[in-house]
C-alpha positions in Angstrom: 66.2 57.2 112.3 70.0 58.1 113.2 73.0 57.9 111.1 74.8 59.7 108.2 71.2 60.3 106.2 69.2 61.5 109.2 67.5 64.8 109.3 66.0 64.5 106.5 62.5 63.4 107.1 59.9 61.2 105.3 56.6 63.7 104.4 53.3 62.3 102.7 51.5 64.1 100.4 49.0 63.0 97.5 49.0 63.4 93.9 46.3 65.4 93.0 45.2 64.3 89.8 45.0 67.2 87.1 41.5 68.9 86.3 39.9 66.3 88.3 40.4 67.2 92.1 40.7 63.7 92.7 44.4 61.9 94.2 45.9 59.0 92.7 46.5 56.2 94.7 50.3 55.1 93.8 51.0 51.6 92.5 53.6 49.4 93.7 56.9 50.6 92.3 60.0 48.3 91.7 63.2 49.8 91.7 66.3 48.0 89.5 69.1 49.0 91.8 72.2 49.1 89.6 75.6 50.9 88.9 75.1 54.9 89.7 72.5 53.9 92.3 74.8 55.4 95.2 76.1 58.1 93.5 75.7 60.8 95.8 74.0 63.6 94.3 73.7 67.4 97.2 75.4 64.4 99.8 72.5 61.7 99.4 73.1 58.8 97.4 70.7 58.8 94.2 68.5 55.7 95.4 68.1 57.3 98.4 66.3 59.9 97.1 64.1 58.2 94.6 63.0 56.0 97.3 62.2 58.9 99.9 60.1 60.9 96.9 58.3 57.5 96.5 57.6 57.2 99.6 55.9 61.2 100.6 54.4 60.2 97.7 52.7 57.4 98.7 53.8 54.8 97.0 51.7 51.9 97.9 55.0 49.6 98.5 58.0 49.5 97.0 60.3 46.8 96.5 64.3 46.4 95.5 66.3 44.2 93.2 69.8 44.3 93.0 71.8 43.7 90.1 75.6 42.0 91.1 77.6 43.8 92.9 75.2 46.1 94.1 74.1 44.0 97.4 75.5 46.3 99.6 73.6 49.4 98.5 70.4 47.8 100.4 72.5 49.3 104.0 71.4 52.9 102.2 67.6 52.5 102.0 67.8 49.6 105.0 65.9 51.7 106.7 62.8 52.6 104.8 62.8 49.5 103.1 61.5 46.2 104.7 64.1 43.7 104.2 61.6 41.3 103.0 60.8 44.0 100.0 65.0 42.8 99.3 66.0 40.3 96.3 69.3 40.0 94.5 69.8 39.7 90.6 71.1 36.3 90.9 68.5 35.1 93.1 65.9 36.6 90.7 67.3 34.3 87.5 66.8 31.4 89.5 63.6 32.4 91.1 62.0 35.0 89.3 59.0 33.7 89.4 58.5 32.9 93.2 59.6 36.5 93.9 57.6 38.0 92.0 54.3 36.1 93.4 55.2 36.5 96.9 55.6 40.7 95.8 52.5 41.2 93.4 49.4 40.1 93.1 48.2 38.9 89.4 46.5 41.7 88.4 48.3 44.3 89.8 50.0 47.2 87.9 53.8 47.7 88.8 56.0 50.7 87.6 59.7 49.6 87.2 62.2 52.4 87.9 66.3 52.5 87.4 67.9 53.5 91.1 70.3 55.9 89.2 68.0 58.7 88.2 67.8 62.1 89.8 64.4 63.5 90.0 63.0 66.5 92.0 59.2 65.8 93.4 57.2 67.5 90.6 58.4 65.8 87.9 58.2 62.8 89.9 54.7 63.5 90.7 54.0 64.1 86.7 55.9 60.7 86.0 53.4 58.3 88.6 50.3 60.3 87.5 51.1 59.7 84.1 52.5 56.1 83.5 49.3 55.2 86.2 47.1 56.4 83.6 49.2 54.9 80.3 50.8 52.0 79.2 53.9 53.8 78.3 57.4 54.4 79.5 59.8 57.5 80.6 63.4 57.9 78.5 65.4 61.2 79.2 63.4 64.3 78.3 66.9 65.3 76.4 68.5 63.0 75.1 65.0 60.7 73.9 66.8 58.0 73.2 64.0 55.4 72.1 65.6 51.6 72.9 65.9 52.7 76.2 63.6 53.4 79.2 64.0 55.0 82.7 60.7 54.1 84.0 57.9 51.3 82.4 54.8 50.5 83.6 53.9 46.8 83.6 50.0 46.9 83.6 47.8 44.4 85.6 45.4 43.8 82.9 47.8 42.4 80.4 47.8 38.4 79.3 50.3 36.9 81.4 51.8 39.8 83.3 53.7 38.0 85.4 55.6 36.4 82.6 55.9 39.9 81.0 57.3 41.7 84.3 59.5 38.5 84.8 60.9 38.8 80.9 61.7 42.7 80.8 63.2 42.7 84.7 65.6 39.6 83.2 66.4 41.5 80.0 67.0 45.0 82.7 69.3 42.4 84.5 71.3 41.2 81.2 71.6 44.8 79.5 72.1 47.0 83.0 68.8 48.9 81.2 65.4 48.8 80.7 63.9 47.6 77.4 61.5 49.8 75.5 59.5 47.4 73.7 57.5 46.7 76.1 55.7 49.7 76.3 53.2 51.1 73.5 54.4 54.1 73.0 57.6 55.9 74.2 55.9 59.5 75.8 58.7 62.2 77.1 56.6 63.6 80.1 56.0 67.0 80.1 57.7 68.5 84.1 60.6 69.9 85.3 63.1 70.6 82.3 65.8 68.1 81.8 63.9 65.3 84.4 64.8 63.3 85.0 68.4 63.0 84.7 70.5 59.1 84.8 73.0 59.8 86.9 76.2 57.5 86.2 79.6 57.7 88.3 81.3 59.8 86.2 82.1 63.1 88.3 80.7 65.4 85.5 77.1 63.3 85.7 76.9 64.3 89.2 77.3 67.8 88.1 74.6 67.9 85.8 72.2 66.3 87.7 73.2 68.6 90.5 72.7 71.6 87.9 69.5 70.1 86.5 67.9 70.0 90.3 68.9 73.3 91.0 67.3 74.8 87.9 64.0 73.1 89.0 63.6 74.7 92.3 60.2 77.1 91.9 59.3 75.5 89.1 56.0 74.8 90.8 54.6 78.3 91.3 56.6 79.8 88.2 53.4 80.3 86.4 51.9 82.5 89.4 55.0 83.9 90.4 55.3 87.9 90.1 57.4 90.3 89.1 60.1 90.7 92.0 59.9 86.6 92.6 61.0 85.8 89.2 63.6 88.7 88.9 64.7 88.8 92.5 63.4 86.4 94.9 64.4 83.4 92.7 67.8 84.0 91.8 68.5 84.9 95.6 67.0 81.7 96.6 69.2 79.7 94.1 72.1 81.9 94.9 72.2 80.6 98.8 70.5 76.9 98.0 73.8 76.2 95.9 76.3 76.4 98.8 73.7 75.3 101.8 72.9 72.8 100.5 76.8 71.6 100.4 77.1 72.2 104.3 75.1 69.3 105.3 73.0 71.2 107.4 69.6 69.6 108.6 66.9 71.3 106.1 64.5 72.6 108.5 67.2 74.4 110.3 67.6 76.8 106.7 63.1 77.0 107.1 64.3 78.7 110.8 67.2 80.7 109.4 65.1 82.1 107.2 62.3 82.9 109.7 64.3 84.5 112.7 66.2 86.5 109.6 62.8 87.8 108.3 61.4 88.5 111.7 63.9 90.6 112.7 64.2 92.3 110.0 60.5 93.1 110.5 61.8 93.9 114.1 64.0 96.4 113.1 62.2 98.0 110.3 59.5 98.7 113.1 
């Protein structure tokens, strides 16, 4: 991949099911792309971050529906999602059923996500695991708004699944947010504190999103961290990460530099 976002390569991992030792096949994902999707968090648009995470977690297929005035956002992810997986909201209002029939089988589960959410890998993997095994949705974990969802699953085993999915998407198009009335219950997924976070075009929203993402660093290994890691290593890592992430350098360069410093230090000490 060439261009502004080159260097953020895709890595594929599996979502490990807690306590069972098996792996989850991520369902198909439909992303509703609206305002805020192109806002850059640490230099990367949130829609691109979301698609990259979905691909890293081996999403079966990713589809994108672009709300009015957001069609141009497709260029942000055109190298990650095939063009036949794109559709506009205007086309969907006229041909929603036809579009859904071409994308999904009648008995397939579909996870619908808003594009403007900042989320880390740990939170996203827990979200996909949880939402894949329940008829549920996710709200902002701090605001806990019961009338708005950030993600919702439309299961394939309910009557008239395609009609329900079509109605959900059309409501999203008209209101700008996912409806919460499709789910049996609202769940707050226990993942990284404050994530996922809905990003808006307000600059303060970007600052808050970056803070929450930075605070999530190291949480996956926090329970097994020793004294030095908890009290020194994590603080040092976050101090440098906050500054290095703004430089636009290739992420792998940080690893190479860190290894080089470590090897030089070991050589001098020896």
